[in-house]
N, C-alpha and C positions, 0 to 999 in steps of 0.2 A: 502494501500500498504507499508506496512514493508518491510526493504533491500531487494527489489528485491522476494518478497513473492509470488508475479504473472507474475514473468520471466519478470517485464518490463527495468531491466537494458538489458538483453540478449535478448531482443525482439530489441530493440531502439537500440544497437551496429551492429544486424544485415542487418535490413528497410535499401531498399533501393528507397522503394515508397512513404513513408509517408511525408502529408506535412503538417497538419497539425491535430493539439497535445494539445482538449483542455482536462485540467483534473479542470478543475473551480471548487469549491463548494464538493471539498473529503475529502479534513477533510486530506490532507497531512498534513506529517512534513517531519520536516528537511532529518530524511533517506532516505525516498520515494523522495524527493528531490536530493542527493547526488544520488540516484538511478539513479533516470535519465539522470543528469548531467555527468556522468558517463558514460551508456548508449551511450548516444548524442556524446560523443568526446571517447570512442572507434570507429568509424565508419565513418570512413575515404571516406565513399561515401555519406553520409544520401543523401536526399535530404528537410530536415525539417527545414521551410522557420518559421513557426509558432504556437507557444508552451505558452497557457497559462493555468497559474498557479492561477489565484487569487482567492482571497475566502476559503485562504488553513489555515492552523498552519502553516507555513512555517517562521520563524528568519533567524537569521543572520548566519548560520551554512550556511542553504541550499540556501542563497545568494550567501554566498559566493564558495561555491562547483557551482553555474550555475558563477559566473563567473570566475574561473579555466575552462570551459565551454567554455565560449564566445570568452577569450584567445585563441585560437585554434580553432572554430570554424566558418565555411564561409559558410552556408547554414541561423545560422538562419536572418530574417529583424525582426523578432514583436516577444518581450517576456511582455506577460503581468503577471504582480505580484500586484495585488491591493488587498484589503484587506488581510495580511500579516501582519506577526508579525514583520516585521525586521526592524532592527535598525538604524542607524550612523557606524555604523561598517561594517554591508552588505551592507550598501550604499553606501560606499564605497569603497569597495570590485567589487563591479561595474560600480561604474566610472571608477575605474582604466581601467577593463577591457578593457570600452573604448576607451581606451587611443590607443589599438593595437588593438580592431576588427573594421575595417574595414566595412564591408557586416551587424552590428545587423541599422538597424533603430528609428526603437522603441523599447523602454524599458515604458510601460503604465503603470499608477496605482500604479507608487512609492507613491507619495504625499498619497498617503490611506494609509498608514504604519503606522508604528514608530519612524520616522525619524525629529528630533530636525528641524525644520524651517528656523533655522539661515542656520544648514548644508544644505538644500537645493538653499539657495540664494547664501553662496559664491560656492557649485555646477554648479551655472547653469552660475555665473560668471565665474567660470573657462573656461567652454566650451566655452563660447563665447570670450573669449580673445584669 
């Protein structure tokens, strides 16, 4: 899944009916996650509610692209990110997107990444305050 090599970005920018997209375990890297995020961002009529990107090779750049998408998206409810290479910078971007996104209900698997445990504790406290 190189940068829109398979037309993922253009497909997601036009599709109105897809509700669940599971791309777990496909060796997806940051560039492809950016294509996915941009495609969803460009589609103001997307029905995508669940996006699973676990067990890939996504790092901070991919997580930052997803956070930019989350800042404007109103359909996504669940984002699965288990077993990637996301570190503190990516987690921080996702957390910041949660400040403006009111529809996302679950980002699963963040703890199964390379995020500093202290950062996680501070982030949870911030969400609870």
